[in-house]
N, C-alpha and C positions, 0 to 999 in steps of 0.2 A: 520744501522743494527737494532737498537732498534725499529724503526718504523715498520720494517717488522714483528717483533714479535707481536707488538701491533695490526697490521692489521689482522694477523692470529687469534689473540685472539678475536677481534671484530667479525670476520667472524664466528668463532666457536660459540660465544654467539648468533648470529642471527640464526644460524641453530638450536640451542636448544630451540628457542622460539615457535616451533611447538606445538600446544596444543595437549595433549593426552587425554583430557577429552571429553566426548560426548557433542556436541553442537547441540541442537535441533533448527532447522531453522523454521519449520512449523509443527504443529500437531493439529488435531481436535479430537483425541482420548480422552476418559476419563482417568483420572490420573492413575488408576490401570493398565489398558492395556498399556498405554504409558510407564509406568515405567518398566513393564515386557518386552515390546518390545525393549526398549532402552537397558536394561541389556542383552537381547538376542543378539542384534546387536553388542554390545561391545565384548561379549564372542566369537561370531562367527568371528569377525574381528581379534581378538587376536589369536584365534586358527588357522585360515587360513589367516595369514597375507600376504602370497605370492600368494594366489589363491582366487580372488574375486568370482569366479563362485561357488566354494564350500561353501564360506561364505553365499552367497545368497541362495543356496540350503538348507543349515542348517536352516537359518532364516525362509524360506518359509515352510519347512516341520514341524518345531516346531510350528509356528503360526497356520498352518492347524490343527495340533493335539489339541492345546489348545483352539482355538477360532473358530473352524469350517473351512470348506474348502473355496477355491477360494482366498487365500492370494497370493499376488505377491510381488517380491522383486528385486531390482536392487542395486548392490554394485559396485562402480567404481570411476573413476576420469574423470573429463572433459566431462560431458554429460549434455544435457538439456532434459527436458521432459514436456509433456502436457498429462495429464491423466484425465479420469473420474473415480470417485471412489464412493463407498458407504459412506454415511454420517457417521461421527465419526469413520473413519477407515484409516486415513492417518498419516504417520510419515515421515518427511524428516529431516535428521540429518547428521552431519559430525563427523568423528572420525579420530584421528591420523593426523590431519592437512588437508589433501586434499581428503581423502576417503569419498565420499558421499554415503548415504544409503537412499533409499526410500522404504517404505513398505506401501502397500495399499490393500484393499479388494474390489474385484469386485462383483457385484450382480449376 
């Protein structure tokens, strides 16, 4: 009986190991834009935690307003990508464990 409780406790600890901080995988943006974009992505993912489409729409529209048009954004889990992008305009990050976010600007 005591081992059942210990196994449940271990499983619970493993589940709480999911990172909740933003983890930038790749970026070629300058520091100012990267910081703003990362904070925007975190805000959008927290606000629309159950709806990735709305989070991506919020990120895209805000980036278009702040840094000019033609920004693109994908928010989701379990996808691969190959894109061509404008130099100094790519951010690929993870948030909340498995949610991946890619933001880039097309010419």
